[in-house]
Biopython code that builds the backbone (N, CA, C, O; Angstrom):
import numpy as np
from Bio.PDB.StructureBuilder import StructureBuilder

atoms = [
    (1, "MET", "N", (-12.206, -4.334, -18.745)),
    (1, "MET", "CA", (-11.126, -4.996, -19.462)),
    (1, "MET", "C", (-11.654, -6.310, -20.026)),
    (1, "MET", "O", (-12.458, -6.993, -19.390)),
    (2, "ASP", "N", (-11.193, -6.655, -21.223)),
    (2, "ASP", "CA", (-11.512, -7.966, -21.770)),
    (2, "ASP", "C", (-10.940, -9.019, -20.835)),
    (2, "ASP", "O", (-10.332, -8.684, -19.818)),
    (3, "ALA", "N", (-11.128, -10.280, -21.167)),
    (3, "ALA", "CA", (-10.626, -11.359, -20.314)),
    (3, "ALA", "C", (-9.136, -11.169, -20.039)),
    (3, "ALA", "O", (-8.692, -11.338, -18.903)),
    (4, "PHE", "N", (-8.369, -10.822, -21.055)),
    (4, "PHE", "CA", (-6.936, -10.563, -20.889)),
    (4, "PHE", "C", (-6.436, -9.783, -22.092)),
    (4, "PHE", "O", (-7.103, -9.710, -23.124)),
    (5, "LYS", "N", (-5.262, -9.205, -21.947)),
    (5, "LYS", "CA", (-4.604, -8.510, -23.054)),
    (5, "LYS", "C", (-3.335, -9.262, -23.413)),
    (5, "LYS", "O", (-2.669, -9.823, -22.543)),
    (6, "ARG", "N", (-3.007, -9.271, -24.683)),
    (6, "ARG", "CA", (-1.746, -9.845, -25.138)),
    (6, "ARG", "C", (-0.701, -8.732, -25.151)),
    (6, "ARG", "O", (-0.936, -7.645, -25.680)),
    (7, "ILE", "N", (0.454, -9.024, -24.559)),
    (7, "ILE", "CA", (1.529, -8.033, -24.500)),
    (7, "ILE", "C", (2.836, -8.678, -24.935)),
    (7, "ILE", "O", (2.963, -9.902, -24.940)),
    (8, "ASN", "N", (3.805, -7.845, -25.301)),
    (8, "ASN", "CA", (5.110, -8.374, -25.690)),
    (8, "ASN", "C", (6.032, -8.453, -24.466)),
    (8, "ASN", "O", (5.664, -8.038, -23.367)),
    (9, "VAL", "N", (7.207, -8.983, -24.677)),
    (9, "VAL", "CA", (8.157, -9.192, -23.579)),
    (9, "VAL", "C", (8.549, -7.867, -22.926)),
    (9, "VAL", "O", (8.630, -7.788, -21.700)),
    (10, "THR", "N", (8.787, -6.853, -23.705)),
    (10, "THR", "CA", (9.184, -5.561, -23.151)),
    (10, "THR", "C", (8.094, -4.996, -22.249)),
    (10, "THR", "O", (8.383, -4.486, -21.166)),
    (11, "GLN", "N", (6.854, -5.085, -22.688)),
    (11, "GLN", "CA", (5.734, -4.616, -21.872)),
    (11, "GLN", "C", (5.607, -5.456, -20.594)),
    (11, "GLN", "O", (5.330, -4.923, -19.520)),
    (12, "ALA", "N", (5.811, -6.773, -20.721)),
    (12, "ALA", "CA", (5.732, -7.656, -19.555)),
    (12, "ALA", "C", (6.816, -7.314, -18.546)),
    (12, "ALA", "O", (6.555, -7.267, -17.344)),
    (13, "GLN", "N", (8.015, -7.078, -19.021)),
    (13, "GLN", "CA", (9.124, -6.743, -18.127)),
    (13, "GLN", "C", (8.828, -5.445, -17.387)),
    (13, "GLN", "O", (9.123, -5.335, -16.197)),
    (14, "GLN", "N", (8.250, -4.464, -18.070)),
    (14, "GLN", "CA", (7.911, -3.193, -17.424)),
    (14, "GLN", "C", (6.820, -3.391, -16.380)),
    (14, "GLN", "O", (6.895, -2.823, -15.290)),
    (15, "LEU", "N", (5.809, -4.190, -16.702)),
    (15, "LEU", "CA", (4.754, -4.458, -15.721)),
    (15, "LEU", "C", (5.325, -5.159, -14.488)),
    (15, "LEU", "O", (4.933, -4.854, -13.362)),
    (16, "CYS", "N", (6.247, -6.097, -14.700)),
    (16, "CYS", "CA", (6.885, -6.775, -13.562)),
    (16, "CYS", "C", (7.661, -5.776, -12.715)),
    (16, "CYS", "O", (7.616, -5.833, -11.486)),
    (17, "ALA", "N", (8.364, -4.874, -13.360)),
    (17, "ALA", "CA", (9.110, -3.848, -12.634)),
    (17, "ALA", "C", (8.177, -2.967, -11.818)),
    (17, "ALA", "O", (8.571, -2.422, -10.787)),
    (18, "ASP", "N", (6.942, -2.831, -12.279)),
    (18, "ASP", "CA", (5.945, -2.016, -11.587)),
    (18, "ASP", "C", (5.122, -2.812, -10.575)),
    (18, "ASP", "O", (4.182, -2.280, -9.985)),
    (19, "GLY", "N", (5.469, -4.084, -10.372)),
    (19, "GLY", "CA", (4.809, -4.865, -9.334)),
    (19, "GLY", "C", (3.870, -5.962, -9.790)),
    (19, "GLY", "O", (3.230, -6.603, -8.957)),
    (20, "ALA", "N", (3.770, -6.197, -11.085)),
    (20, "ALA", "CA", (2.907, -7.280, -11.566)),
    (20, "ALA", "C", (3.482, -8.631, -11.152)),
    (20, "ALA", "O", (4.682, -8.768, -10.910)),
    (21, "VAL", "N", (2.609, -9.614, -11.078)),
    (21, "VAL", "CA", (2.989, -10.997, -10.794)),
    (21, "VAL", "C", (3.069, -11.730, -12.121)),
    (21, "VAL", "O", (2.178, -11.602, -12.961)),
    (22, "MET", "N", (4.144, -12.506, -12.315)),
    (22, "MET", "CA", (4.234, -13.338, -13.502)),
    (22, "MET", "C", (4.133, -14.792, -13.092)),
    (22, "MET", "O", (4.817, -15.235, -12.170)),
    (23, "VAL", "N", (3.274, -15.540, -13.782)),
    (23, "VAL", "CA", (3.167, -16.971, -13.561)),
    (23, "VAL", "C", (3.607, -17.692, -14.829)),
    (23, "VAL", "O", (3.256, -17.298, -15.942)),
    (24, "ASP", "N", (4.377, -18.747, -14.638)),
    (24, "ASP", "CA", (4.916, -19.558, -15.733)),
    (24, "ASP", "C", (4.222, -20.906, -15.672)),
    (24, "ASP", "O", (4.330, -21.613, -14.671)),
    (25, "ILE", "N", (3.509, -21.272, -16.735)),
    (25, "ILE", "CA", (2.720, -22.499, -16.723)),
    (25, "ILE", "C", (3.409, -23.670, -17.425)),
    (25, "ILE", "O", (2.783, -24.701, -17.670)),
    (26, "ARG", "N", (4.679, -23.518, -17.746)),
    (26, "ARG", "CA", (5.399, -24.632, -18.379)),
    (26, "ARG", "C", (5.610, -25.760, -17.372)),
    (26, "ARG", "O", (5.370, -25.585, -16.178)),
    (27, "ASP", "N", (6.058, -26.910, -17.857)),
    (27, "ASP", "CA", (6.273, -28.051, -16.959)),
    (27, "ASP", "C", (7.402, -27.755, -15.969)),
    (27, "ASP", "O", (8.212, -26.853, -16.186)),
    (28, "SER", "N", (7.441, -28.525, -14.884)),
    (28, "SER", "CA", (8.383, -28.285, -13.782)),
    (28, "SER", "C", (9.838, -28.311, -14.231)),
    (28, "SER", "O", (10.632, -27.474, -13.802)),
    (29, "GLU", "N", (10.192, -29.250, -15.080)),
    (29, "GLU", "CA", (11.578, -29.355, -15.528)),
    (29, "GLU", "C", (11.994, -28.141, -16.352)),
    (29, "GLU", "O", (13.086, -27.604, -16.168)),
    (30, "SER", "N", (11.126, -27.716, -17.254)),
    (30, "SER", "CA", (11.424, -26.522, -18.049)),
    (30, "SER", "C", (11.557, -25.291, -17.162)),
    (30, "SER", "O", (12.461, -24.478, -17.351)),
    (31, "PHE", "N", (10.658, -25.158, -16.199)),
    (31, "PHE", "CA", (10.717, -24.027, -15.268)),
    (31, "PHE", "C", (12.038, -24.045, -14.505)),
    (31, "PHE", "O", (12.688, -23.009, -14.368)),
    (32, "ALA", "N", (12.440, -25.213, -14.010)),
    (32, "ALA", "CA", (13.686, -25.321, -13.245)),
    (32, "ALA", "C", (14.899, -24.971, -14.102)),
    (32, "ALA", "O", (15.872, -24.406, -13.602)),
    (33, "ASN", "N", (14.844, -25.303, -15.382)),
    (33, "ASN", "CA", (15.971, -25.039, -16.281)),
    (33, "ASN", "C", (16.079, -23.576, -16.678)),
    (33, "ASN", "O", (17.109, -23.156, -17.205)),
    (34, "GLY", "N", (15.048, -22.801, -16.437)),
    (34, "GLY", "CA", (15.089, -21.373, -16.720)),
    (34, "GLY", "C", (13.700, -20.788, -16.798)),
    (34, "GLY", "O", (12.812, -21.360, -17.429)),
    (35, "HIS", "N", (13.508, -19.646, -16.157)),
    (35, "HIS", "CA", (12.223, -18.950, -16.154)),
    (35, "HIS", "C", (12.458, -17.461, -15.961)),
    (35, "HIS", "O", (13.527, -17.058, -15.502)),
    (36, "PRO", "N", (11.474, -16.641, -16.306)),
    (36, "PRO", "CA", (11.632, -15.206, -16.073)),
    (36, "PRO", "C", (11.900, -14.939, -14.586)),
    (36, "PRO", "O", (11.265, -15.531, -13.714)),
    (37, "ALA", "N", (12.827, -14.060, -14.322)),
    (37, "ALA", "CA", (13.185, -13.728, -12.940)),
    (37, "ALA", "C", (11.936, -13.335, -12.159)),
    (37, "ALA", "O", (11.161, -12.476, -12.581)),
    (38, "GLY", "N", (11.760, -13.985, -11.012)),
    (38, "GLY", "CA", (10.637, -13.680, -10.134)),
    (38, "GLY", "C", (9.345, -14.390, -10.472)),
    (38, "GLY", "O", (8.363, -14.251, -9.743)),
    (39, "ALA", "N", (9.314, -15.149, -11.556)),
    (39, "ALA", "CA", (8.079, -15.839, -11.950)),
    (39, "ALA", "C", (7.723, -16.931, -10.948)),
    (39, "ALA", "O", (8.591, -17.527, -10.312)),
    (40, "ILE", "N", (6.437, -17.173, -10.829)),
    (40, "ILE", "CA", (5.898, -18.235, -9.977)),
    (40, "ILE", "C", (5.522, -19.395, -10.880)),
    (40, "ILE", "O", (4.848, -19.208, -11.893)),
    (41, "HIS", "N", (5.959, -20.602, -10.512)),
    (41, "HIS", "CA", (5.558, -21.771, -11.302)),
    (41, "HIS", "C", (4.128, -22.140, -10.943)),
    (41, "HIS", "O", (3.778, -22.277, -9.771)),
    (42, "LEU", "N", (3.319, -22.296, -11.967)),
    (42, "LEU", "CA", (1.915, -22.609, -11.766)),
    (42, "LEU", "C", (1.569, -23.841, -12.586)),
    (42, "LEU", "O", (1.760, -23.869, -13.802)),
    (43, "ASP", "N", (1.056, -24.861, -11.903)),
    (43, "ASP", "CA", (0.614, -26.072, -12.586)),
    (43, "ASP", "C", (-0.677, -26.550, -11.942)),
    (43, "ASP", "O", (-1.212, -25.888, -11.052)),
    (44, "ASN", "N", (-1.172, -27.680, -12.381)),
    (44, "ASN", "CA", (-2.446, -28.186, -11.848)),
    (44, "ASN", "C", (-2.397, -28.415, -10.344)),
    (44, "ASN", "O", (-3.423, -28.327, -9.669)),
    (45, "HIS", "N", (-1.212, -28.708, -9.815)),
    (45, "HIS", "CA", (-1.082, -28.987, -8.386)),
    (45, "HIS", "C", (-1.062, -27.709, -7.539)),
    (45, "HIS", "O", (-1.511, -27.718, -6.393)),
    (46, "SER", "N", (-0.551, -26.625, -8.094)),
    (46, "SER", "CA", (-0.414, -25.389, -7.315)),
    (46, "SER", "C", (-1.496, -24.354, -7.642)),
    (46, "SER", "O", (-1.569, -23.310, -6.994)),
    (47, "LEU", "N", (-2.320, -24.632, -8.625)),
    (47, "LEU", "CA", (-3.292, -23.649, -9.098)),
    (47, "LEU", "C", (-4.276, -23.201, -8.025)),
    (47, "LEU", "O", (-4.456, -22.000, -7.824)),
    (48, "ALA", "N", (-4.913, -24.134, -7.338)),
    (48, "ALA", "CA", (-5.930, -23.777, -6.335)),
    (48, "ALA", "C", (-5.330, -22.923, -5.226)),
    (48, "ALA", "O", (-5.934, -21.930, -4.819)),
    (49, "GLU", "N", (-4.160, -23.291, -4.736)),
    (49, "GLU", "CA", (-3.507, -22.508, -3.680)),
    (49, "GLU", "C", (-3.134, -21.117, -4.186)),
    (49, "GLU", "O", (-3.309, -20.129, -3.474)),
    (50, "PHE", "N", (-2.623, -21.038, -5.411)),
    (50, "PHE", "CA", (-2.273, -19.741, -5.979)),
    (50, "PHE", "C", (-3.499, -18.833, -6.034)),
    (50, "PHE", "O", (-3.440, -17.672, -5.629)),
    (51, "ILE", "N", (-4.607, -19.370, -6.537)),
    (51, "ILE", "CA", (-5.831, -18.566, -6.649)),
    (51, "ILE", "C", (-6.318, -18.129, -5.270)),
    (51, "ILE", "O", (-6.726, -16.982, -5.089)),
    (52, "ALA", "N", (-6.277, -19.032, -4.304)),
    (52, "ALA", "CA", (-6.751, -18.723, -2.955)),
    (52, "ALA", "C", (-5.922, -17.623, -2.297)),
    (52, "ALA", "O", (-6.456, -16.831, -1.521)),
    (53, "GLN", "N", (-4.632, -17.565, -2.595)),
    (53, "GLN", "CA", (-3.743, -16.605, -1.937)),
    (53, "GLN", "C", (-3.493, -15.333, -2.752)),
    (53, "GLN", "O", (-2.919, -14.374, -2.236)),
    (54, "ALA", "N", (-3.910, -15.318, -3.997)),
    (54, "ALA", "CA", (-3.582, -14.203, -4.888)),
    (54, "ALA", "C", (-4.385, -12.949, -4.544)),
    (54, "ALA", "O", (-5.524, -13.019, -4.083)),
    (55, "ASP", "N", (-3.757, -11.814, -4.781)),
    (55, "ASP", "CA", (-4.457, -10.538, -4.762)),
    (55, "ASP", "C", (-5.034, -10.376, -6.163)),
    (55, "ASP", "O", (-4.292, -10.114, -7.110)),
    (56, "LEU", "N", (-6.322, -10.527, -6.304)),
    (56, "LEU", "CA", (-6.969, -10.564, -7.610)),
    (56, "LEU", "C", (-6.895, -9.239, -8.353)),
    (56, "LEU", "O", (-7.194, -9.185, -9.546)),
    (57, "ASP", "N", (-6.505, -8.176, -7.672)),
    (57, "ASP", "CA", (-6.419, -6.865, -8.305)),
    (57, "ASP", "C", (-5.012, -6.506, -8.769)),
    (57, "ASP", "O", (-4.824, -5.480, -9.423)),
    (58, "VAL", "N", (-4.016, -7.336, -8.441)),
    (58, "VAL", "CA", (-2.647, -7.085, -8.896)),
    (58, "VAL", "C", (-2.521, -7.587, -10.331)),
    (58, "VAL", "O", (-2.958, -8.698, -10.633)),
    (59, "PRO", "N", (-1.934, -6.794, -11.217)),
    (59, "PRO", "CA", (-1.752, -7.279, -12.589)),
    (59, "PRO", "C", (-1.012, -8.619, -12.593)),
    (59, "PRO", "O", (-0.024, -8.797, -11.882)),
    (60, "THR", "N", (-1.506, -9.555, -13.404)),
    (60, "THR", "CA", (-0.932, -10.889, -13.479)),
    (60, "THR", "C", (-0.630, -11.209, -14.932)),
    (60, "THR", "O", (-1.487, -11.076, -15.806)),
    (61, "ILE", "N", (0.608, -11.632, -15.175)),
    (61, "ILE", "CA", (1.071, -11.984, -16.517)),
    (61, "ILE", "C", (1.255, -13.495, -16.566)),
    (61, "ILE", "O", (1.877, -14.080, -15.679)),
    (62, "VAL", "N", (0.714, -14.122, -17.600)),
    (62, "VAL", "CA", (0.855, -15.560, -17.781)),
    (62, "VAL", "C", (1.818, -15.808, -18.936)),
    (62, "VAL", "O", (1.681, -15.221, -20.009)),
    (63, "THR", "N", (2.797, -16.690, -18.702)),
    (63, "THR", "CA", (3.716, -17.065, -19.768)),
    (63, "THR", "C", (3.799, -18.581, -19.881)),
    (63, "THR", "O", (3.546, -19.316, -18.926)),
    (64, "CYS", "N", (4.161, -19.017, -21.072)),
    (64, "CYS", "CA", (4.325, -20.443, -21.357)),
    (64, "CYS", "C", (5.572, -20.576, -22.238)),
    (64, "CYS", "O", (6.513, -19.797, -22.086)),
    (65, "TYR", "N", (5.595, -21.530, -23.137)),
    (65, "TYR", "CA", (6.754, -21.709, -24.020)),
    (65, "TYR", "C", (6.843, -20.617, -25.080)),
    (65, "TYR", "O", (7.871, -19.955, -25.215)),
    (66, "HIS", "N", (5.748, -20.434, -25.836)),
    (66, "HIS", "CA", (5.776, -19.528, -26.987)),
    (66, "HIS", "C", (4.649, -18.499, -26.991)),
    (66, "HIS", "O", (4.574, -17.673, -27.901)),
    (67, "GLY", "N", (3.781, -18.536, -25.996)),
    (67, "GLY", "CA", (2.715, -17.552, -25.916)),
    (67, "GLY", "C", (1.359, -18.025, -26.384)),
    (67, "GLY", "O", (0.459, -17.208, -26.578)),
    (68, "HIS", "N", (1.184, -19.336, -26.575)),
    (68, "HIS", "CA", (-0.108, -19.850, -27.026)),
    (68, "HIS", "C", (-0.939, -20.381, -25.856)),
    (68, "HIS", "O", (-2.068, -19.936, -25.650)),
    (69, "ALA", "N", (-0.397, -21.319, -25.096)),
    (69, "ALA", "CA", (-1.117, -21.908, -23.961)),
    (69, "ALA", "C", (-1.427, -20.858, -22.896)),
    (69, "ALA", "O", (-2.407, -20.985, -22.161)),
    (70, "SER", "N", (-0.604, -19.837, -22.813)),
    (70, "SER", "CA", (-0.828, -18.801, -21.802)),
    (70, "SER", "C", (-2.140, -18.060, -22.033)),
    (70, "SER", "O", (-2.717, -17.523, -21.088)),
    (71, "GLN", "N", (-2.615, -18.024, -23.265)),
    (71, "GLN", "CA", (-3.882, -17.341, -23.536)),
    (71, "GLN", "C", (-5.048, -18.079, -22.880)),
    (71, "GLN", "O", (-5.927, -17.451, -22.290)),
    (72, "SER", "N", (-5.057, -19.395, -22.979)),
    (72, "SER", "CA", (-6.114, -20.179, -22.335)),
    (72, "SER", "C", (-6.024, -20.063, -20.819)),
    (72, "SER", "O", (-7.041, -19.946, -20.135)),
    (73, "ALA", "N", (-4.797, -20.095, -20.299)),
    (73, "ALA", "CA", (-4.615, -19.984, -18.850)),
    (73, "ALA", "C", (-5.062, -18.610, -18.352)),
    (73, "ALA", "O", (-5.689, -18.510, -17.297)),
    (74, "ALA", "N", (-4.748, -17.559, -19.097)),
    (74, "ALA", "CA", (-5.183, -16.217, -18.712)),
    (74, "ALA", "C", (-6.703, -16.117, -18.727)),
    (74, "ALA", "O", (-7.293, -15.505, -17.836)),
    (75, "ALA", "N", (-7.340, -16.711, -19.729)),
    (75, "ALA", "CA", (-8.803, -16.701, -19.787)),
    (75, "ALA", "C", (-9.386, -17.445, -18.582)),
    (75, "ALA", "O", (-10.393, -17.017, -18.019)),
    (76, "TYR", "N", (-8.761, -18.553, -18.186)),
    (76, "TYR", "CA", (-9.244, -19.284, -17.016)),
    (76, "TYR", "C", (-9.109, -18.434, -15.754)),
    (76, "TYR", "O", (-10.043, -18.361, -14.955)),
    (77, "LEU", "N", (-7.949, -17.790, -15.570)),
    (77, "LEU", "CA", (-7.761, -16.949, -14.383)),
    (77, "LEU", "C", (-8.777, -15.805, -14.364)),
    (77, "LEU", "O", (-9.244, -15.400, -13.299)),
    (78, "HIS", "N", (-9.110, -15.297, -15.527)),
    (78, "HIS", "CA", (-10.139, -14.255, -15.594)),
    (78, "HIS", "C", (-11.464, -14.805, -15.060)),
    (78, "HIS", "O", (-12.195, -14.101, -14.363)),
    (79, "SER", "N", (-11.766, -16.045, -15.384)),
    (79, "SER", "CA", (-13.009, -16.657, -14.893)),
    (79, "SER", "C", (-12.984, -16.861, -13.378)),
    (79, "SER", "O", (-14.019, -17.099, -12.755)),
    (80, "GLN", "N", (-11.789, -16.765, -12.797)),
    (80, "GLN", "CA", (-11.632, -16.903, -11.345)),
    (80, "GLN", "C", (-11.533, -15.534, -10.661)),
    (80, "GLN", "O", (-11.075, -15.427, -9.524)),
    (81, "ASP", "N", (-11.970, -14.490, -11.375)),
    (81, "ASP", "CA", (-12.096, -13.125, -10.850)),
    (81, "ASP", "C", (-10.804, -12.318, -10.778)),
    (81, "ASP", "O", (-10.763, -11.297, -10.091)),
    (82, "PHE", "N", (-9.747, -12.748, -11.469)),
    (82, "PHE", "CA", (-8.576, -11.881, -11.597)),
    (82, "PHE", "C", (-8.992, -10.718, -12.474)),
    (82, "PHE", "O", (-9.653, -10.912, -13.494)),
    (83, "SER", "N", (-8.610, -9.512, -12.086)),
    (83, "SER", "CA", (-9.140, -8.339, -12.775)),
    (83, "SER", "C", (-8.244, -7.804, -13.883)),
    (83, "SER", "O", (-8.748, -7.194, -14.826)),
    (84, "GLU", "N", (-6.931, -8.014, -13.801)),
    (84, "GLU", "CA", (-6.020, -7.448, -14.800)),
    (84, "GLU", "C", (-5.031, -8.525, -15.230)),
    (84, "GLU", "O", (-4.029, -8.782, -14.562)),
    (85, "LEU", "N", (-5.341, -9.151, -16.370)),
    (85, "LEU", "CA", (-4.561, -10.297, -16.842)),
    (85, "LEU", "C", (-3.926, -10.025, -18.186)),
    (85, "LEU", "O", (-4.475, -9.322, -19.034)),
    (86, "TYR", "N", (-2.742, -10.609, -18.354)),
    (86, "TYR", "CA", (-1.993, -10.466, -19.593)),
    (86, "TYR", "C", (-1.427, -11.815, -20.006)),
    (86, "TYR", "O", (-1.042, -12.622, -19.160)),
    (87, "SER", "N", (-1.380, -12.053, -21.299)),
    (87, "SER", "CA", (-0.696, -13.208, -21.871)),
    (87, "SER", "C", (0.512, -12.665, -22.621)),
    (87, "SER", "O", (0.383, -11.762, -23.447)),
    (88, "MET", "N", (1.696, -13.222, -22.328)),
    (88, "MET", "CA", (2.917, -12.700, -22.925)),
    (88, "MET", "C", (3.206, -13.397, -24.255)),
    (88, "MET", "O", (3.524, -14.586, -24.291)),
    (89, "ASP", "N", (3.090, -12.640, -25.342)),
    (89, "ASP", "CA", (3.406, -13.163, -26.661)),
    (89, "ASP", "C", (4.883, -13.542, -26.734)),
    (89, "ASP", "O", (5.744, -12.834, -26.213)),
    (90, "GLY", "N", (5.157, -14.656, -27.381)),
    (90, "GLY", "CA", (6.535, -15.126, -27.516)),
    (90, "GLY", "C", (6.969, -16.021, -26.379)),
    (90, "GLY", "O", (7.939, -16.767, -26.510)),
    (91, "GLY", "N", (6.262, -15.957, -25.262)),
    (91, "GLY", "CA", (6.535, -16.819, -24.123)),
    (91, "GLY", "C", (7.953, -16.729, -23.592)),
    (91, "GLY", "O", (8.674, -15.763, -23.840)),
    (92, "PHE", "N", (8.335, -17.771, -22.848)),
    (92, "PHE", "CA", (9.658, -17.781, -22.239)),
    (92, "PHE", "C", (10.757, -17.766, -23.286)),
    (92, "PHE", "O", (11.813, -17.173, -23.065)),
    (93, "GLU", "N", (10.528, -18.409, -24.421)),
    (93, "GLU", "CA", (11.565, -18.437, -25.464)),
    (93, "GLU", "C", (11.948, -17.020, -25.881)),
    (93, "GLU", "O", (13.131, -16.716, -26.037)),
    (94, "GLU", "N", (10.964, -16.165, -26.060)),
    (94, "GLU", "CA", (11.233, -14.779, -26.450)),
    (94, "GLU", "C", (11.845, -13.997, -25.285)),
    (94, "GLU", "O", (12.742, -13.179, -25.494)),
    (95, "TRP", "N", (11.372, -14.240, -24.068)),
    (95, "TRP", "CA", (11.943, -13.592, -22.886)),
    (95, "TRP", "C", (13.439, -13.916, -22.787)),
    (95, "TRP", "O", (14.263, -13.019, -22.609)),
    (96, "ALA", "N", (13.779, -15.197, -22.903)),
    (96, "ALA", "CA", (15.175, -15.622, -22.776)),
    (96, "ALA", "C", (16.038, -15.028, -23.887)),
    (96, "ALA", "O", (17.206, -14.711, -23.659)),
    (97, "ARG", "N", (15.481, -14.876, -25.073)),
    (97, "ARG", "CA", (16.232, -14.304, -26.187)),
    (97, "ARG", "C", (16.486, -12.810, -25.981)),
    (97, "ARG", "O", (17.588, -12.323, -26.234)),
    (98, "LEU", "N", (15.469, -12.090, -25.524)),
    (98, "LEU", "CA", (15.582, -10.638, -25.384)),
    (98, "LEU", "C", (16.161, -10.191, -24.039)),
    (98, "LEU", "O", (16.819, -9.153, -23.958)),
    (99, "LEU", "N", (15.917, -10.973, -22.990)),
    (99, "LEU", "CA", (16.327, -10.575, -21.640)),
    (99, "LEU", "C", (17.078, -11.705, -20.921)),
    (99, "LEU", "O", (16.665, -12.126, -19.841)),
    (100, "PRO", "N", (18.164, -12.192, -21.505)),
    (100, "PRO", "CA", (18.864, -13.326, -20.879)),
    (100, "PRO", "C", (19.350, -13.018, -19.464)),
    (100, "PRO", "O", (19.511, -13.930, -18.652)),
    (101, "GLU", "N", (19.583, -11.746, -19.167)),
    (101, "GLU", "CA", (20.038, -11.365, -17.830)),
    (101, "GLU", "C", (18.909, -11.468, -16.804)),
    (101, "GLU", "O", (19.159, -11.401, -15.601)),
    (102, "LEU", "N", (17.670, -11.630, -17.271)),
    (102, "LEU", "CA", (16.524, -11.745, -16.379)),
    (102, "LEU", "C", (15.933, -13.162, -16.412)),
    (102, "LEU", "O", (14.723, -13.350, -16.282)),
    (103, "VAL", "N", (16.815, -14.150, -16.589)),
    (103, "VAL", "CA", (16.416, -15.563, -16.538)),
    (103, "VAL", "C", (17.003, -16.168, -15.270)),
    (103, "VAL", "O", (18.206, -16.071, -15.026)),
    (104, "GLU", "N", (16.153, -16.789, -14.471)),
    (104, "GLU", "CA", (16.593, -17.484, -13.255)),
    (104, "GLU", "C", (16.543, -18.985, -13.507)),
    (104, "GLU", "O", (15.719, -19.477, -14.279)),
    (105, "ARG", "N", (17.440, -19.698, -12.840)),
    (105, "ARG", "CA", (17.443, -21.155, -12.905)),
    (105, "ARG", "C", (17.424, -21.705, -11.489)),
    (105, "ARG", "O", (18.033, -21.139, -10.581)),
    (106, "GLU", "N", (16.718, -22.815, -11.312)),
    (106, "GLU", "CA", (16.686, -23.485, -10.005)),
    (106, "GLU", "C", (18.025, -24.187, -9.802)),
    (106, "GLU", "O", (18.589, -24.763, -10.733)),
    (107, "THR", "N", (18.515, -24.130, -8.584)),
    (107, "THR", "CA", (19.764, -24.826, -8.275)),
    (107, "THR", "C", (19.454, -26.046, -7.423)),
    (107, "THR", "O", (18.488, -26.062, -6.660)),
    (108, "ASP", "N", (20.280, -27.051, -7.564)),
    (108, "ASP", "CA", (20.074, -28.291, -6.783)),
    (108, "ASP", "C", (20.529, -28.115, -5.360)),
    (108, "ASP", "O", (20.433, -29.046, -4.561)),
]
sb = StructureBuilder()
sb.init_structure("model")
sb.init_model(0)
sb.init_chain("A")
sb.init_seg("    ")
for serial, (resi, resn, name, xyz) in enumerate(atoms, 1):
    if name == "N":
        sb.init_residue(resn, " ", resi, " ")
    sb.init_atom(name, np.array(xyz, "f"), 0.0, 1.0, " ", f" {name:<3s}", serial, name[0])
structure = sb.get_structure()
């Protein structure tokens, strides 16, 4: 597999239903205000722990705001020996537009 594959929201949702892990690399406030259901927030502070605990063979989808920054993050995770990586085109904005019922928000 190349470093990662670009997929659309529908493909990402299906992979999640099949057991893939989704990581959201947006800032903490944006993540708290809404993120794909089941997504893990990943930032510079949680990255090392995530990598140390991850099953590197489980498909992993990276999302951001619009699908641009997630490509760099997916390439980085590939360099850390993740074997099946995806960058979600359209990012969270597209996810929220197409799958509003699958958006979670943090509660106080």
